[in-house]
MIZASE-329668 format. One line per 3 residues: number of its first residue (from 1); their letters; for each residue x, y, z of C-alpha. Coordinates in steps of 0.02 Angstrom, whole numbers, plus 50000, padded with zeros to 5 digits. Layout:
! MIZASE-329668
NUM) a) X Y Z; ...
***
This chain:
! MIZASE-329668
1) mts) 50004 50741 51540; 49830 50815 51539; 49749 50937 51422
4) gta) 49701 51060 51557; 49518 51032 51518; 49442 51189 51444
7) asa) 49357 51284 51584; 49228 51369 51478; 49090 51309 51366
10) gfa) 49160 51428 51236; 49316 51324 51217; 49213 51165 51197
13) drl) 49111 51252 51062; 49268 51308 50972; 49341 51132 50978
16) eql) 49180 51063 50906; 49184 51197 50770; 49362 51146 50727
19) lra) 49320 50961 50715; 49171 50997 50603; 49271 51117 50494
22) vgl) 49396 50981 50446; 49261 50848 50429; 49322 50740 50573
25) rgd) 49165 50746 50680; 49058 50600 50626; 49192 50523 50514
28) pdf) 49205 50337 50556; 49395 50347 50549; 49403 50481 50685
31) len) 49424 50380 50844; 49387 50457 51013; 49468 50318 51112
34) ade) 49601 50187 51078; 49482 50040 51105; 49418 50065 50927
37) lga) 49590 50030 50852; 49582 49842 50868; 49740 49737 50885
40) iqv) 49849 49836 50766; 50035 49854 50792; 50029 50033 50858
43) aqp) 49878 50011 50971; 49979 50031 51132; 50067 50193 51078
46) vrs) 49901 50269 51025; 49822 50211 51188; 49967 50295 51279
49) afe) 49935 50455 51181; 49754 50460 51240; 49810 50431 51419
52) rmg) 49961 50548 51426; 49945 50682 51292; 49770 50752 51309
55) lvg) 49704 50679 51147; 49523 50709 51105; 49535 50600 50951
58) afc) 49647 50519 50822; 49612 50510 50636; 49660 50333 50584
61) pms) 49601 50294 50406; 49597 50118 50341; 49733 50043 50234
64) slg) 49726 49876 50148; 49852 49736 50170; 49919 49635 50027
67) sgs) 49851 49480 50112; 49674 49548 50097; 49637 49619 50269
70) vrr) 49637 49801 50324; 49720 49898 50464; 49712 50074 50533
73) vpv) 49854 50198 50508; 49867 50343 50633; 49883 50502 50532
76) lyv) 49824 50646 50641; 49815 50673 50828; 49694 50806 50893
79) aaa) 49735 50867 51068; 49665 50998 51186; 49791 51092 51292
82) fsg) 49822 51258 51376; 49939 51361 51269; 50077 51344 51399
85) nad) 50066 51154 51386; 50059 51141 51195; 50248 51121 51177
88) avh) 50247 50977 51301; 50110 50890 51202; 50208 50915 51041
91) rav) 50367 50850 51123; 50277 50692 51178; 50200 50664 51005
94) wsq) 50367 50692 50918; 50456 50576 51038; 50327 50441 51002
97) sva) 50345 50464 50811; 50182 50375 50768; 50067 50511 50698
100) pll) 50142 50631 50570; 50019 50773 50606; 49960 50857 50765
103) lia) 49816 50980 50784; 49812 51065 50954; 49664 51165 51016
106) ten) 49709 51295 51148; 49617 51438 51231; 49696 51559 51106
109) gfe) 49666 51464 50945; 49724 51309 50854; 49900 51254 50813
112) irn) 49956 51141 50669; 50116 51048 50705; 50222 50918 50619
115) gfd) 50228 50758 50721; 50403 50724 50655; 50474 50898 50684
118) yrk) 50477 50960 50863; 50535 51135 50814; 50396 51178 50692
121) rtl) 50238 51264 50756; 50106 51386 50693; 49959 51466 50788
124) wpw) 49798 51526 50709; 49667 51623 50810; 49493 51551 50828
127) sel) 49425 51694 50722; 49498 51606 50569; 49356 51480 50580
130) dvg) 49223 51614 50570; 49250 51649 50384; 49248 51470 50318
133) lpa) 49382 51338 50309; 49553 51421 50330; 49679 51379 50195
136) ala) 49794 51311 50331; 49666 51174 50369; 49630 51124 50189
139) slt) 49760 50985 50192; 49696 50921 50361; 49520 50879 50308
142) aaa) 49471 50696 50319; 49456 50684 50129; 49625 50766 50098
145) lrs) 49717 50658 50223; 49658 50501 50134; 49727 50565 49969
148) sas) 49910 50558 49923; 49893 50733 49850; 49882 50814 50021
151) wrd) 50052 50745 50068; 50152 50827 49930; 50210 50970 50042
154) fhv) 50235 50864 50197; 50411 50820 50249; 50499 50720 50383
157) ptr) 50641 50835 50437; 50704 50748 50593; 50627 50593 50668
160) vde) 50663 50563 50850; 50776 50414 50813; 50883 50522 50698
163) rlg) 50893 50666 50823; 50936 50548 50964; 51065 50459 50857
166) rav) 51152 50623 50812; 51152 50676 50994; 51227 50511 51051
169) ral) 51363 50522 50918; 51406 50699 50972; 51412 50652 51156
172) sda) 51518 50499 51122; 51641 50602 51019; 51650 50739 51152
175) tvr) 51680 50613 51292; 51822 50531 51197; 51902 50701 51168
178) rdr) 51887 50749 51352; 51953 50589 51432; 52118 50525 51362
181) rlr) 52098 50360 51452; 51946 50321 51344; 52012 50370 51173
184) drr) 52041 50190 51123; 51884 50128 51212; 51738 50190 51111
187) dlv) 51643 50035 51166; 51660 50085 51349; 51602 50263 51313
190) nal) 51451 50197 51221; 51412 50078 51364; 51414 50225 51485
193) vgr) 51299 50329 51375; 51184 50180 51353; 51177 50145 51540
196) fly) 51125 50323 51582; 50999 50331 51440; 50913 50173 51497
199) lyv) 50915 50238 51676; 50819 50394 51623; 50699 50294 51516
202) lad) 50654 50192 51670; 50644 50348 51777; 50534 50449 51658
205) rgv) 50416 50302 51636; 50398 50287 51823; 50475 50114 51828
208) idq) 50602 50174 51955; 50577 50324 52068; 50665 50411 52210
211) awi) 50577 50303 52340; 50644 50145 52259; 50820 50215 52256
214) dhl) 50807 50274 52437; 50760 50097 52491; 50917 50020 52415
217) tvd) 51036 49968 52554; 51210 49898 52580; 51244 49816 52747
220) grp) 51091 49901 52818; 51142 50075 52761; 51075 50176 52612
223) acp) 51164 50120 52454; 51138 50280 52353; 51105 50425 52473
226) nvv) 51174 50556 52353; 51081 50496 52198; 50940 50618 52160
229) lde) 50833 50586 52005; 50754 50760 52000; 50885 50854 51899
232) rve) 50778 50985 51814; 50872 51141 51763; 50766 51290 51813
235) dgr) 50797 51470 51863; 50861 51481 52040; 50903 51297 52055
238) ppp) 51084 51243 52074; 51159 51133 51937; 51148 50944 51961
241) arw) 51264 50882 52098; 51390 50746 52064; 51340 50569 52104
244) pai) 51482 50476 52189; 51549 50344 52070; 51522 50201 52193
247) qtw) 51339 50249 52215; 51315 50262 52027; 51381 50086 52002
250) rlf) 51273 50023 52146; 51120 50096 52062; 51162 50013 51896
253) dai) 51192 49846 51983; 51027 49857 52076; 50935 49885 51911
256) deq) 51027 49740 51830; 50979 49625 51972; 50796 49674 51958
259) lng) 50796 49656 51769; 50873 49483 51771; 51016 49536 51659
262) sif) 51139 49674 51626; 51118 49801 51488; 51285 49870 51428
265) pig) 51381 49779 51565; 51537 49868 51630; 51657 49759 51729
268) ttd) 51761 49806 51880; 51920 49840 51780; 51830 49956 51659
271) rkr) 51742 50046 51802; 51910 50093 51873; 51954 50170 51705
274) vgp) 51805 50288 51711; 51834 50440 51819; 51697 50530 51917
277) etl) 51714 50682 51802; 51667 50578 51651; 51518 50502 51742
280) hyi) 51457 50674 51790; 51488 50746 51616; 51384 50613 51528
283) rrv) 51245 50626 51656; 51242 50817 51647; 51231 50818 51458
286) lra) 51093 50687 51453; 50987 50766 51588; 51026 50951 51572
289) dda) 51093 50964 51394; 51233 51065 51475; 51409 51024 51421
292) qgd) 51490 51153 51537; 51577 51260 51410; 51577 51144 51259
295) qiq) 51442 51253 51178; 51362 51103 51095; 51173 51091 51080
298) ygf) 51145 50905 51095; 50955 50902 51098; 50929 50767 51230
301) ldv) 50805 50878 51322; 50691 50876 51169; 50656 50690 51194
304) dya) 50515 50632 51307; 50574 50463 51369; 50403 50430 51446
307) tir) 50322 50417 51274; 50464 50362 51160; 50429 50193 51079
310) tet) 50531 50046 51138; 50569 50010 50955; 50655 50180 50944
313) isa) 50759 50148 51099; 50817 49985 51022; 50886 50084 50876
316) lye) 51017 50161 50989; 51115 50001 50979; 51133 50027 50792
319) cff) 51209 50197 50828; 51334 50123 50951; 51380 49984 50830
322) ele) 51414 50112 50694; 51523 50216 50811; 51625 50065 50862
325) nge) 51640 49983 50692; 51634 50122 50562; 51633 50037 50393
328) gkk) 51610 49871 50482; 51424 49901 50485; 51416 49901 50296
331) edg) 51529 49749 50285; 51422 49662 50413; 51268 49694 50305
334) afy) 51167 49747 50458; 51044 49890 50436; 50924 49961 50564
337) tpp) 50747 49905 50524; 50635 50058 50541; 50482 50036 50652
340) flv) 50357 50070 50512; 50430 49926 50410; 50421 49812 50563
343) dyv) 50241 49867 50592; 50192 49828 50412; 50272 49655 50411
346) vde) 50192 49607 50577; 50022 49672 50521; 50030 49566 50362
349) mdh) 50088 49413 50457; 49951 49433 50587; 49820 49418 50451
352) lhp) 49905 49271 50366; 49934 49175 50528; 49866 49265 50682
355) fna) 49977 49284 50834; 49910 49215 50997; 49966 49153 51167
358) nsl) 50020 48988 51090; 50134 49068 50962; 50322 49043 50960
361) vvd) 50404 49186 50865; 50587 49165 50818; 50706 49290 50738
364) pac) 50869 49205 50685; 50956 49373 50661; 50868 49475 50794
367) gsg) 50991 49621 50813; 50922 49735 50946; 50754 49647 50944
370) afl) 50639 49751 50833; 50538 49603 50767; 50534 49514 50934
373) vaa) 50469 49669 51022; 50335 49693 50888; 50280 49511 50895
376) frr) 50272 49510 51085; 50171 49670 51081; 50049 49594 50956
379) ive) 50026 49438 51062; 49991 49544 51216; 49868 49652 51119
382) qqr) 49778 49494 51065; 49768 49435 51245; 49701 49606 51294
385) sdg) 49567 49602 51158; 49518 49426 51215; 49477 49497 51385
388) hvl) 49627 49435 51484; 49688 49539 51630; 49867 49588 51589
391) saq) 49943 49540 51755; 50128 49532 51790; 50113 49343 51798
394) llh) 50028 49330 51629; 50154 49446 51544; 50300 49353 51624
397) etl) 50239 49186 51561; 50197 49253 51388; 50368 49331 51365
400) arc) 50458 49175 51427; 50358 49062 51312; 50322 49156 51151
403) vag) 50482 49238 51086; 50658 49179 51046; 50802 49243 50944
406) fei) 50984 49223 50892; 51115 49358 50872; 51305 49347 50865
409) kqq) 51337 49519 50943; 51323 49513 51132; 51281 49697 51152
412) avn) 51137 49681 51030; 51069 49534 51128; 51076 49637 51288
415) var) 50975 49775 51207; 50850 49651 51134; 50817 49578 51306
418) fsl) 50801 49748 51385; 50682 49806 51247; 50571 49657 51281
421) ylt) 50571 49700 51467; 50523 49880 51428; 50382 49819 51316
424) mld) 50319 49711 51459; 50321 49865 51571; 50218 49961 51442
427) ylp) 50073 49852 51495; 50103 49877 51683; 50078 50065 51700
430) rft) 50093 50167 51859; 50202 50040 51949; 50381 50055 52007
433) lrd) 50501 49912 52029; 50473 49926 52216; 50284 49916 52199
436) lpp) 50272 49778 52070; 50222 49614 52150; 50328 49458 52125
439) tad) 50259 49325 52010; 50208 49152 52068; 50333 49035 52151
442) gqr) 50445 49181 52201; 50498 49219 52022; 50562 49390 51981
445) lfp) 50459 49510 51880; 50553 49478 51720; 50591 49305 51651
448) klv) 50770 49255 51619; 50795 49266 51431; 50972 49198 51421
451) srv) 50913 49036 51342; 50779 49118 51235; 50867 49269 51161
454) rtq) 51039 49195 51134; 51212 49255 51089; 51235 49123 50957
457) daf) 51269 49099 50773; 51104 49044 50695; 51200 48913 50597
460) nvl) 51264 48826 50753; 51171 48673 50816; 50995 48730 50859
463) pwd) 50919 48699 51031; 50797 48554 51026; 50654 48663 51089
466) lrr) 50672 48782 50941; 50711 48663 50799; 50560 48661 50682
469) kat) 50450 48730 50820; 50420 48911 50769; 50244 48961 50722
472) hvl) 50315 49124 50653; 50490 49168 50593; 50519 49354 50567
475) anp) 50687 49423 50512; 50789 49553 50421; 50950 49452 50402
478) pwt) 51121 49522 50354; 51137 49570 50171; 51317 49526 50141
481) kvp) 51427 49390 50068; 51443 49226 50161; 51609 49227 50255
484) eps) 51728 49087 50210; 51754 48984 50311; 51603 48997 50427
487) kad) 51458 48895 50490; 51348 48986 50364; 51466 48936 50223
490) tyr) 51458 48754 50278; 51269 48764 50279; 51264 48847 50108
493) kri) 51372 48712 50031; 51259 48578 50102; 51096 48651 50035
496) atp) 51176 48693 49867; 51192 48509 49822; 51063 48427 49710
499) kng) 51028 48303 49850; 50966 48446 49958; 50870 48536 49822
502) slv) 51002 48654 49747; 50924 48792 49851; 51065 48917 49829
505) spk) 51213 48948 49716; 51393 48986 49767; 51358 49170 49731
508) dgm) 51209 49184 49848; 51235 49283 50008; 51191 49277 50191
511) aev) 51011 49335 50166; 50969 49190 50051; 51053 49063 50166
514) fyw) 50958 49133 50315; 50795 49110 50221; 50822 48924 50201
517) ral) 50885 48907 50380; 50722 48985 50438; 50609 48886 50323
520) rdl) 50692 48716 50339; 50755 48712 50518; 50663 48840 50625
523) cap) 50488 48847 50553; 50362 48717 50611; 50277 48616 50473
526) dgy) 50124 48727 50493; 50224 48885 50530; 50249 49044 50429
529) vam) 50401 49147 50379; 50414 49333 50341; 50586 49391 50289
532) vlp) 50656 49556 50225; 50773 49512 50081; 50875 49614 49957
535) tks) 50777 49641 49797; 50933 49598 49698; 50915 49420 49763
538) fia) 50772 49406 49639; 50816 49518 49493; 51006 49527 49482
541) psa) 51081 49441 49329; 51163 49314 49446; 51000 49279 49539
544) taf) 50952 49109 49471; 50958 48968 49598; 50875 49057 49743
547) paa) 50717 49126 49659; 50692 48964 49565; 50706 48861 49725
550) lse) 50596 48985 49817; 50459 48955 49688; 50475 48766 49690
553) asr) 50516 48723 49872; 50409 48842 49975; 50229 48901 49970
556) ilg) 50237 49087 49935; 50092 49178 50015; 50138 49353 49959
559) itn) 50278 49466 49901; 50296 49652 49939; 50429 49737 49834
562) lah) 50493 49898 49915; 50617 49943 49778; 50540 50115 49759
565) fre) 50591 50152 49939; 50775 50120 49906; 50894 50247 49983
568) rlf) 50754 50298 50102; 50705 50135 50185; 50869 50105 50276
571) ana) 50976 50248 50341; 51136 50277 50240; 51103 50130 50125
574) rea) 51049 50119 49943; 50987 49940 49952; 50809 49898 49902
577) atv) 50707 49771 49998; 50578 49639 49957; 50474 49555 50093
580) vfa) 50428 49372 50065; 50289 49286 50160; 50296 49097 50146
583) tph) 50269 48926 50226; 50373 48767 50212; 50234 48676 50120
586) ape) 50266 48617 49943; 50162 48725 49825; 50010 48654 49738
589) pld) 49975 48694 49554; 49821 48799 49594; 49892 48895 49743
592) wtw) 49860 49081 49736; 49983 49213 49794; 49994 49402 49782
595) rys) 50124 49533 49741; 50124 49716 49786; 50248 49845 49722
598) pkp) 50197 50011 49802; 50227 50160 49691; 50290 50320 49774
601) ssq) 50137 50410 49707; 50021 50304 49816; 50121 50323 49976
604) pvg) 50094 50465 50101; 50268 50538 50080; 50308 50718 50044
607) rdg) 50432 50815 49942; 50582 50736 50027; 50520 50560 49987
610) vpw) 50551 50499 50166; 50423 50366 50215; 50341 50358 50386
613) aiv) 50220 50216 50346; 50189 50084 50214; 50011 50086 50151
616) vdr) 49935 49965 50028; 49835 50024 49878; 49724 49873 49851
619) gqv) 49706 49919 49668; 49892 49883 49647; 49889 49713 49732
622) erf) 49896 49577 49598; 49845 49397 49629; 49918 49257 49524
625) rqa) 49953 49072 49529; 50118 49022 49607; 50139 48898 49465
628) dlv) 50163 49049 49351; 50331 49078 49435; 50403 48918 49362
631) lpg) 50335 48934 49185; 50466 48935 49045; 50526 49110 49012
634) hew) 50464 49180 49178; 50563 49331 49239; 50558 49391 49420
637) frd) 50615 49562 49362; 50453 49589 49268; 50348 49526 49413
640) lml) 50428 49639 49542; 50483 49794 49449; 50354 49819 49310
643) qpl) 50174 49876 49317; 50041 49771 49224; 50045 49872 49062
646) drq) 50235 49874 49057; 50240 49688 49096; 50120 49651 48954
649) las) 50216 49756 48829; 50383 49681 48883; 50312 49507 48858
652) vls) 50244 49548 48685; 50399 49642 48629; 50514 49499 48678
655) spr) 50407 49373 48585; 50474 49299 48421; 50310 49361 48344
658) ngs) 50354 49542 48383; 50306 49624 48218; 50448 49630 48093
661) ars) 50578 49686 48221; 50711 49589 48313; 50815 49609 48470
664) lga) 50967 49721 48468; 51072 49568 48508; 51007 49476 48354
667) fms) 51034 49630 48247; 51213 49649 48307; 51254 49465 48282
670) aas) 51192 49472 48103; 51294 49630 48074; 51454 49559 48154
673) idv) 51442 49679 48301; 51487 49633 48479; 51473 49718 48648
676) rrg) 51594 49687 48788; 51651 49760 48952; 51826 49833 48967
679) gsp) 51964 49760 49073; 52089 49795 49210; 52276 49826 49189
682) ket) 52307 49645 49234; 52181 49581 49106; 52234 49696 48964
685) glp) 52420 49715 48998; 52401 49905 48985; 52448 50036 49115
688) adm) 52304 50112 49211; 52322 50282 49127; 52288 50201 48959
691) lln) 52121 50129 49016; 51982 50256 48999; 51850 50250 49134
694) tks) 51708 50349 49212; 51809 50419 49358; 51987 50484 49372
697) nhy) 52030 50444 49191; 51861 50498 49122; 51841 50449 48941
700) rlr) 51746 50605 48886; 51878 50717 48964; 52025 50623 48889
703) lgd) 51943 50614 48718; 51900 50800 48717; 51711 50773 48716
706) lpg) 51674 50895 48858; 51652 51082 48826; 51817 51175 48837
709) tep) 51926 51018 48827; 52047 50955 48697; 52091 50773 48661
712) nyv) 52241 50714 48761; 52231 50527 48737; 52324 50419 48612
715) lpp) 52343 50231 48622; 52512 50192 48540; 52508 50050 48411
718) ell) 52651 49961 48500; 52546 49951 48660; 52392 49893 48564
721) tqv) 52488 49747 48489; 52529 49686 48666; 52345 49676 48715
724) pvs) 52267 49501 48716; 52168 49464 48559; 52004 49458 48653
727) frt) 52024 49642 48698; 52124 49699 48547; 51978 49681 48426
730) afe) 51871 49789 48540; 52005 49921 48567; 52055 49943 48383
733) gpm) 51903 50046 48339; 51790 50114 48281; 51684 50087 48436
736) llm) 51539 50156 48534; 51588 50186 48716; 51444 50176 48836
739) sra) 51445 50204 49023; 51357 50067 49118; 51249 50204 49193
742) qsd) 51182 50236 49017; 51216 50423 49034; 51339 50437 48888
745) flp) 51356 50359 48716; 51514 50414 48629; 51567 50356 48455
748) vdg) 51757 50341 48446; 51855 50317 48287; 51988 50230 48393
751) paa) 52097 50151 48444; 52054 50168 48629; 52064 50054 48780
754) yss) 51940 50059 48922; 51908 49986 49094; 51763 49880 49157
757) sll) 51665 50037 49202; 51627 50054 49017; 51544 49945 48886
760) gih) 51609 49951 48709; 51512 49908 48551; 51623 49865 48404
763) fts) 51626 49773 48239; 51710 49603 48234; 51737 49608 48045
766) gil) 51772 49738 47913; 51626 49699 47797; 51569 49881 47798
769) srq) 51674 50031 47758; 51747 50122 47909; 51632 50269 47872
772) dri) 51476 50158 47873; 51535 50071 48032; 51552 50238 48121
775) aal) 51382 50293 48055; 51301 50131 48114; 51377 50144 48287
778) rei) 51317 50324 48299; 51138 50269 48260; 51145 50126 48384
781) gaf) 51207 50251 48515; 51063 50369 48472; 50930 50235 48500
784) prt) 50938 50226 48692; 50925 50416 48700; 50754 50419 48617
787) svg) 50592 50410 48716; 50565 50234 48649; 50741 50184 48698
790) ryl) 50722 50253 48874; 50558 50162 48895; 50632 49998 48835
793) lal) 50778 50020 48955; 50648 50025 49095; 50565 49866 49029
796) fgr) 50722 49763 48999; 50863 49838 49102; 50852 49734 49259
799) lwv) 50976 49835 49359; 50953 49997 49263; 50774 50026 49318
802) fdq) 50828 49968 49490; 50961 50100 49523; 51005 50186 49357
805) rrf) 51188 50143 49384; 51211 49977 49295; 51161 49916 49125
808) eak) 51234 49749 49078; 51279 49686 48905; 51148 49549 48920
811) dlr) 51012 49677 48950; 51074 49783 48804; 51063 49634 48687
814) slp) 50885 49597 48745; 50817 49769 48694; 50689 49760 48552
817) fpy) 50762 49848 48400; 50654 49914 48257; 50775 49873 48117
820) hdm) 50792 49717 48008; 50973 49736 47955; 51114 49861 47931
823) qdl) 51046 49927 47767; 50879 49962 47853; 50967 50059 47992
826) ltn) 51071 50164 47874; 50921 50198 47762; 50804 50247 47905
829) pvt) 50926 50317 48034; 50869 50355 48210; 50938 50530 48196
832) gfd) 50831 50560 48042; 50670 50564 48146; 50606 50683 48276
835) dka) 50563 50595 48439; 50376 50580 48410; 50397 50518 48232
838) fts) 50523 50388 48289; 50399 50324 48419; 50271 50300 48281
841) fcr) 50401 50215 48173; 50440 50093 48315; 50256 50061 48349
844) irf) 50231 50005 48169; 50391 49902 48166; 50345 49819 48332
847) gqs) 50168 49785 48272; 50090 49877 48420; 49933 49980 48445
850) alf) 49919 50163 48493; 49931 50107 48674; 50118 50081 48647
853) eaa) 50141 50262 48592; 50039 50324 48739; 50145 50220 48860
856) vae) 50308 50287 48786; 50250 50468 48795; 50187 50448 48972
859) hhd) 50350 50368 49027; 50446 50515 48953; 50331 50648 49027
862) lre) 50300 50575 49200; 50338 50397 49247; 50526 50399 49215
865) gyq) 50535 50524 49357; 50484 50387 49480; 50632 50275 49441
868) dgr) 50768 50249 49570; 50650 50292 49713; 50619 50471 49653
871) rpa) 50456 50567 49662; 50426 50703 49530; 50334 50855 49593
874) dgs) 50211 50864 49448; 50147 50689 49486; 50050 50763 49632
877) npt) 49975 50904 49531; 49791 50898 49481; 49754 50806 49321
880) ddd) 49687 50895 49167; 49551 50855 49040; 49674 50776 48917
883) grd) 49740 50661 49052; 49566 50607 49105; 49510 50581 48925
886) ayv) 49662 50471 48888; 49630 50372 49047; 49446 50342 49003
889) tvl) 49489 50291 48825; 49612 50157 48881; 49497 50101 49023
892) req) 49350 50077 48904; 49454 49989 48771; 49533 49867 48892
895) iat) 49370 49821 48978; 49288 49797 48808; 49431 49683 48756
898) llp) 49408 49575 48910; 49217 49585 48921; 49136 49597 48750
901) eei) 48975 49679 48810; 48895 49850 48792; 48997 49974 48896
904) sve) 48967 50155 48941; 49078 50270 49045; 49016 50431 49121
907) fgd) 49074 50557 49251; 49014 50517 49428; 49001 50596 49600
910) ada) 49146 50597 49722; 49205 50685 49879; 49309 50842 49870
913) gsl) 49485 50807 49810; 49430 50653 49712; 49355 50616 49542
916) ayr) 49246 50469 49491; 49188 50379 49336; 49042 50259 49324
919) iti) 49059 50110 49209; 48898 50025 49157; 48915 49853 49078
922) ggg) 48764 49780 48991; 48598 49861 48956; 48466 49917 49078
925) aap) 48484 50001 49245; 48573 49938 49399; 48535 49988 49578
928) pap) 48637 50133 49645; 48811 50087 49708; 48844 50104 49895
931) rhr) 48949 50247 49958; 49133 50203 49968; 49249 50266 50102
934) qqi) 49418 50291 50021; 49571 50219 50105; 49733 50313 50132
937) gee) 49846 50312 49980; 49715 50230 49870; 49737 50277 49686
940) aal) 49585 50180 49626; 49440 50132 49739; 49316 50016 49653
943) rlv) 49137 49989 49709; 49027 49866 49614; 48840 49831 49607
946) rgs) 48770 49692 49498; 48592 49708 49435; 48482 49587 49341
949) tst) 48537 49649 49169; 48686 49761 49202; 48834 49792 49316
952) iid) 48894 49959 49380; 49072 49994 49435; 49117 50162 49510
955) iik) 49302 50204 49506; 49349 50341 49629; 49521 50417 49613
958) pdv) 49616 50562 49691; 49633 50714 49582; 49819 50694 49552
961) rsa) 49907 50666 49388; 49992 50504 49441; 49822 50421 49467
964) wtv) 49758 50462 49292; 49891 50384 49182; 49863 50258 49042
967) era) 49965 50136 49145; 49839 50156 49288; 49694 50141 49165
970) yad) 49761 49973 49106; 49782 49913 49286; 49611 49980 49339
973) ala) 49529 49890 49193; 49607 49726 49249; 49551 49759 49428
976) avr) 49374 49801 49373; 49360 49641 49273; 49426 49541 49421
979) eim) 49291 49621 49530; 49156 49574 49404; 49217 49395 49385
982) aa) 49228 49373 49575; 49055 49446 49609
***
């Protein structure tokens, strides 16, 4: 695809005017060719965009990596095209799904398009540039694109993988309805759809063409004389003609032979089951989007298979697996790994342990090959940057030598192999299968991958050439329970023994077992592992053996916690992920590691919260000693889920020296109060309709606590006497019923029985009068509803802050409580304060400074809105004077605490859309600080200059409220001091 080079100098002038208006011309992050990208993961797609889409430039700002390096992130493509070709450019960019924004210059004006929405387009005439910067371009300036503020109105409506997945599901459903012989053979229908899709991918990329097909023969005669690839639907052209079934199968077989393996193989018996009408129907829908009367708009024609990423094509297998297995996908624990997550993991790994031609990359749960494709691509890019000619021979040898994988599902293995072949072809442009030369010694173009990408359980006996040989292990293993019996279960039992290090517990799942399989048995002694694991493996109440063993038996290089992306990272899944980078070395006491927990406010996501990239705000990357992970009292929850200020307050508040307060658990024990979960009919001996719950037998409805309802629940005394003693005391009342989602706290005079969906707080003795017991329970129930209580839930509720659905009794007992005893509670009741006064009361009781009150208020006003992966709209609004003043106050105080020297803070200079403060430490003048180019998503850019008598630190921040919090001030102060100490 070409841009239709502008014929007039006037167009060139207008294009230059446009680039200058948005500040791209002269910006070091505006690249005018792909060679400036370096060996990043998306280098080849961007290179393809320059070659095929008429790009005049790509804005690719820098983003840090947790490991300390930097990478470029494509954000905006700028293309030149005739107006009649603009849709084709947009279609190609959307199909590629790399850059979220597209700016097209045409002879009539400029168009701003969403790179993830093929349907959305807007044209502005060139005259708009003659009166200054148009409002439409304000969010596309170089400065704005680096700031998270400019992304607040952006959204990802329909990525190409989602559109293609929906279309495939619709076509599969329609085919099953049309052909009765296939109604119980969804797998066969999916194989047919997959075969034709891969055919058209090869055709549109020029890998196969009509000449190649015409040269296919059988017994000296043309094998496919009626197969015509040009099936465009245009005015005056007849509809696509039917391909004879025998010729269709011959074509598929010829491709399989050339590719050294079959993709979606269909045997002779199954071929007889597929009629020519079904073959023609699927082909017509895929190529013409014409269902012949079905009146279904599939959307296949929107996809440009010439530019679609191989990683996206691999995702089709996930769609087929879901269609064939339904709920089996969830039970299998397999979730499609989005390309941007794969790109991030591979970029981090490449800095930690660079990929090269001697690498052996293994994925023990490779699925459809996302990590293998990414690793192979990175190795080839490294060869390219080293000056090697990417010949067919070199690519063949590299693919055969450098990647390997295991997968138990045969169809997934087929797709993984094919995806690797397609990636190899990405680096052999403008060749067809007929034109490509054979490799040395008469080998075929593609290597046989049967022994490298295997249909095999990773817990079977490993091949000798892979056992402890991998330089890199990359994986997103299944997140499910270990089947019993299974090879994985046998392996888990072996490594759970003290003799083998007690690496897992009986409750640990497949993901944890895969980690140790990779680290102990696949990874070479000097190799590296990067694995996507469920965050609950580290922070769940039952997570004990695995995180402890992880800290003691492997060298952790870095941890990226993606909990804030939950529900949006994996399609149709709520699970949160944590990526661990490690080596099999035993850790040393002084080993450093890093952790990064990206906040939604620093990520370039819009109002829908859907991510398209993972960027690293270097100000949020924390370095620490791995030995800290095994200190007494260490909690992974605090490391992964809490920000530095919250972590510090949680540590202080849980200390025995915490003012004159105590934990709620200690308070309740002294007051003869207990908390317990309800039970099932089997456990309690009660019928289900007597057990209140949070669903069909909702406790608030049955007890008349909802507007317009009357009580209709009575637990008869004769039933209560039949309840086991362990439950009877809890059910007698009075009690405080509490949903485990912490949304309701209902005092009940009792008696009442409840299920395990509820927690009940009750007295175990009758020391107090019934009236005082009810009053005390009411005050305890009021505490978590206060701003202080909500903040403490976020600091101590391990699963509550994670998904706001579960709050366990253990976490409830751990909450700091500002009361000494029952008399203190009844004398100074929670309900006797307004919210602000109660926060002050708690601050005094907890022995904290004003910073505690500021943190509580800020959590209530803003930060609570970020829990459970949410993104409050006002977090992207500009900050105000009060917010900046509070930030500066905390920043100055914290730096002064850590560095007892003379400190001054004053307003500094910054680019549009940003604000800056200059911190001067020590007397005298320091030389001027160098200009800092802000990275994308950076909430605090620090630049430091040390003089003879003073040090200057400039802190540059985007003008958004989320960047100017007291929590950020505390973190920025720590970062500034680290910069000073390291200088």
